[in-house]
N, C-alpha and C positions, 0 to 999 in steps of 0.2 A: 130387625131390618138394617140397623146399622152394621151389625156383624156381617150379614150377607153382602152389604154394599162394600165393606172392607175387603171381603174375600175376593169379590169381583175386580176390585182395583188392584190386589195383590197378584191376581193371575196374569194380567197383562205385563205387570213390571217384572215377574220371574221369568216371563217368555222373552221379554226383551233382553234380559241379562244372559239367559242361555244363548240367545241369537248372537249377542255381541261377543261372548266367549267362544262360540263357534267360529265366528268370522276371524277373530284374533288368532285362534289356533290354526285354522286353515291357511291364513297368511304366513304364520311362522313356518310351518311344514313345507309351504310352497316355496318360501325363499330358501329353506335349507336344502330341499330336493333339487330346486332349480340351480343352486350354487354347486351342488355335488354333481350333477349329470350333465349341465351344459353351460357355457359361458353366456354372459350378458351381451346384448347386441349393441352395446355402446360404441363409442368412437375410440381410436387408439390415440392415446396421449403421448407427446413427444416433448421430452425435456432435454435441453442441450446445455452442456456445461464443459468449458474449457478453462483450466487453471488448478492450482493446488488444492489439496483436500483441506479446506478450512471450515469454520463454523458456517460459512455461507452455503457451502456445498451440502452440510449436514441438514440446514434448515430448507434448502431448496429440495432436496430428495424427500424430506419428510412432507413437506407441503404438497409436492407432486403426488405422492402415494396416496396421501389423505384425499385429495381432490379427485383422483382416479377412483377410488373406492367409493366416494360419495356419489359420483356420477355413473358408477356401475361401467366403467370404461372396459373395453375388450382387453386392453393391455397398456402398460406404461412402458415406452421405450426411452432409455437414458443414453443419449449419445454423449460419450465421455472421452475426453482428452486431458489426462492429469499426470504429473510427474510423481505425485504421491503426497504425503503430508502427515498429519498428526493422527497417531495410531489409536488414541482414545476416541476421537470423532470417528475414525474408520469403523471401530466396534460398533459405535451408536448407529451408524448408517447401515452396516450389515444386519444388525439385530432388526432394524426397521424393515429392511427389504426381505428378510426370511420370514417375518411376521405379516406381511402384507396380504390382503385378502384378494387382491387381483395379480395376474401375471406381471412380473417385472422382468424386462429384458435390458440388458446392457450391452450397448453396440459402441465399440471402440472405434471412433471415426473422427475426422475424415482421414484420407491417406496421409501418412506421416505421423499421426497420432501414436500415443503411447499410454498404456495403463501400466504405469510403473509403481513399484513399491506398495503403498495404501490402495493404489488403483486397482492392483491385482486382487486384493481381498473383495473389493467392491464388485469387480467382474464376476468373480467365483461365486459370490453371494445371490447373484440373480437366478431366476427360474430358467431363464435362457441367456446364453452368452453368445456374442457374435462379434466379429472384427471385420474392418475393411481392409482391402488389400494394401500391402505396404505399411501395415501398423505393427506394434509389437506390445509385448506384455511380459512382466516379470520383474526380476532384480528388486526383491523385497526384503533384503537383509536389513536388520534393525541398525540404526545409529544413533549418536546422541543429538542434542538439539542443535549442535554447531555442525553436523555432518561428519564428525570424526568417530573413530572407533571406540566402542564402549569398553570399560575394564572387562577383563577376561571373565570373571565369574558373573558379573551382572549381564554380559552379553550372552553367555551360555544359557542362564536362566531365562532371559527374554526370548531368545531363539527358541528354545524348547516350547515354550508357551505359544509362540506365534506359528511354529510348525504344526502343533496340535490343532490350533484354530484353524489354520488354512487347510489341514488335511481333512477336518470335518466338513469344511465348505466344499472341498473337491471330491469327496468320497463318493457322492452320487453319480460323478461323471466317470467313475471307473478306476482301476488300480494304476494305470500309467498316468492318469490326470493327477491323482492324488500325490504319486511318487514325484512328478515334476513340480507340483506345488510345493512340496516340502523342500525340494532342492532350491526352488525361487527364494525361499527365506534363508535356508542354511548356507547355500552356495551362490546366491545372487544369481540364479539361472533366469535366462530370458528366452523367449520364443517369438518367432514371427507369426503371422496369422496362419499360414499354411502349416507350419510345425504345430501351432497351438490346436488346429482342427485334427491334425493326424493323432495327437496325443489324446484327444477328447476333452481337452480343457476348454474348448469353445464348441457350439453346437453348428455354426454357420460362418461362412466368409461371404459377405455381400457388399456390392458396390455402392449401394445407397439404401435409404429406408424403405422405398417401395419394393425394391429387390429382396430386402431382408423379410418383409411382410409376406412375400409371396413364398419365399422357401419355408418359412415357419407355419404356414397356414395348414390346419389339419393336424399339427403336432399336438401330443397330450403331454402335459406337464402337471405336476403335483403342486397345488397351491392350498395352503392352510390345511394340508393333510388330505385334500380331496383331488381327485383327477379332473383336469379341466382341459377340454380340447380347444385350442386355438383357432379362432375364425377371424382372420386378419386381413385377407386379401381385398375384400369389398367394403372395409371400413374406412370412413374419413379420418385423416390425421389432424389433430388439434395440437398446436403448440402450447407449451407451458412455460410462459416467459417469466425470468427473474424479475422482481420488482425493480423500479428505478434506482432505489437505494442499493439493492443487492447488487445490480449490475455495475454500479459505480464502484462499490467496494471490491468487487471481484476484478475489475478493470486496473485498479491500482495495485493489486496484489501481483505485479509483473516487475521482474527485476530492473528493467529499463525505466519504467515509470517510477518506481520506488527511489532509483538513483536521482532521476530529475527532481522529484518532490523534495528528497533530502537535501539536494544542492540549492534549490530554490529558497527552501526554508532557512538554511544556515546563512545564505547570502543576504536575504532580506532582513534577518534579525541583526546581523553585524552592521548592515546599512542603517538600521534604526538606532543601534547603540552610536554609531559614528555622527549621526545627524539627529539628536533627541528632538522629539516632538513632531516627527514626520507622521507618526501613528500608522498610516496605511501599510508601509513596509512591515512594521511589527506585527499588525494583524495577519498580513499574508505570510510572513515567517512563521508564525506560531501554527497557523492552520496548516500550512505545507508540512511543517515538521511533524505535527500530530499524525497526519494522513501518513507520512513516510513510516513512522514508527508503527503504525497499525499495519502497514503492508509488510515491513521487516518481520514483525512478530508472526504474522500469518505465514510467512515464508521460512519459518525457523531459521532466519539468517544468523550467521555467525558474528556475534556481537563484538568480537575482538577487531573486526573490520571497521566498526563505528569509531573506534579510538584513533585508528590511523587517518579516517576521514576527518575527525576533528583536530588532529594533529596538522593536517594539510592547511586547514583554515588559520590556525594559529601562525604557521610559517608564512602564509600570504600577508597576514596583518603585520608581522614583524618586519617583512621586506619593505612594506610601506613606510613604517615608522622609523626604521633604521636601514636605509637603503644598502644593499649588498651587491649591487650591480646585477640583480636576477638570480643570485645563488640560491637564496631561501625560496624564491618562486619556483625554481626548478625541482628543489627538494619537495615543495607542497604538492606539485603536479605528481611527483612519483609516490609521494604518500597517499595522495587521493586515489590514484589508480590501484595500489596495493590494497588499500582499505576496502574500496568497492569490490575488488576481486574476492577477498577473504569474505565480505558479506554474503556473497552468492555462490561460493564454492561449497555448495552442500549437494548431496545426491539428488538428482532428478531436476535441477535447476541449471539452465544455460546461461553462463556469464555473458552479459551484453557488452561485449568489448567495444564495439563502435560507440555505443552510448557513453560508456566510462570515459574513453579518451577524449571524445568531443566536449563532454561536459567539464572535464578537468581543464582543458585548454580554455574554453570559455569563461570558467571560473577565475582563472589565472588573469585573464584579460579584463574581467569585470573589476577585480581587486585592483589591478594596475590603473585602470582609468576612474571608475566611479568612486570607490572608496578612497583612492588616492585624492581625488578632486575634493571630496567631503573633508578630508583631514586638512588638506591646503587651505580651504576656506577658513577652518577653524584657526589655522596658525596665521592667517592674513593680518596684517596690521590694521587695527580699527580706523575707520575713516570718520567717525562721528563721535560725539561727546567729548569728554575731556581728554581721553587717549587719543582722539583723532587730531588734537592740537599739537602733540608731541613732534617735534622736528620741524614745525612751521616757522616761517620768518614773520615777526611782526614789527611795527613801527611805533616807536615811543611818542606818545602825545603828551604826557606829562613827566617832566624829568624823573628818572629813577634815582633816589638818593637815600637810601637804596630802593624804596618802593614808589610807585606810581602807576600810571596808566599806559596800556599797550593797546594798539588797534590790531587785531587779528582776524582775517576774513570778514571784514566789515563790521566786527563787535568790539568795543571796549572792555578790557580785561584788567583787573588789578594784578599787578606783577611785581617781582622783587628780583633785583640784579644780584647774581652770584659773584660777580667780578668787578665790583666797583660801580660808581655813577654813570649813567648813560644820560646824555642831554636829549632834550626833545628833538624829533626828527631822526634820532639814529635808528638803527635796526638791531634787532635782538633775535637770538634763536632760542625757541621754547624748549626746555630741557626736562620739565617736570611740573608738577603741581601739588598743592596742599590745599584740600578743599576746593574752593573756587579761586584760589590765588595761584598765578603761575610763576614759576621759577625760570629766569632767563638768563643768557649771556650776550654780551654785545658782540655784534659782528660788523666787519668793514663792508662797504658796499662793493658790488661787482667791480672787478679790476678790468682784465680783458673782457671783451665782448662775449657773452654766452657762458661766462665762468660764474658759478654760483658763489654767493657771500659764504664765508666760513667764520667760525669764531676767532676772535682777534688773537687769542692766545696761540691758535694753531697756524696762524699766518707767518711767513718769513719776516724777519726784521727789515 
């Protein structure tokens, strides 16, 4: 009886396991067939990025692709405007894009945007590439971290590697596209939107995202080795925003913002040094300086320029401590402008001349006024304590023979005469002190009206 009951119990268990296995297998093949034959009916995700290729862009694209894959989006559109940036990060980005399980579309926009240097690689790595009218792409020749030319041997090696990489990315777009891509690296070739379309480098020229989706609707692309027919025209578009922190960090990787942060940081630190104990200027200075260094590092700035900027601040300080009628200040302004120019004189970056000149002049004015006032306060004669008594006139209350008592500012002080006895009622000039005892010299009362008393030995006979 027990064996029969056990057999009856095992029967339903095996049946349940078989049904579960069939369901899982069916779902697996349904997903595979669905992915291979038709696209998901999800929304179109839109990620917008403007700025250099930094770790922020790499993380943003990775998160955008992962989110689009998780939601089975119809496609991910990356609206891009970049001067280029780090090649190692670019390789990570292109690898993530080519391995994506949903169609990735790079759209160089808005009008006036540029996919330069590393941006060319990112655009060509997309399943579909497009540009807005009035945009450009190319100029992907390798340079060193400061924007200068690499040594001949190193440049030749790196150029050959990059030519191979970009040719692989452009090969599926045809021979003309692959040839132009190679020249973009070896000869810094660039192209407008219309030229890129004629060469086959991109697939469409569109005025905006809705126009782009209408043009691409129905096109078949290869995603993860499988053909996928794009169904985009009737899909909602959902923004993929940067996180607040990413948005902030991306905002400061701007030459103009970096210049302002660097200037505020150095000014605040020097103000803290000139007026110890203020605390707040020091905190602001360190914060701004760290943010500026982060931005300069992300922009691959030429660090030689930072030396000239530091020299400018040294000249400003020297002109205050040892006035040269503005000569050192003029030199400081020139050094600041030269340094800021060198910082951002790298391929793909626009030197913010207006910001640099205005900030240089404001900084010179700040030093001439604020820092000068702080140093003047430090040099000002004390008006309190023992030092505040120096130079004051006192009245002898107890004869100085040579020691006695002197009344100064309503207080009696022990005093000792340095020039002979002084009778009670006489006036003395306080010239120094030892502990709490004053050193004094006798003075005559005022002679003509309004004329101050002076030491006896300095008066005419």
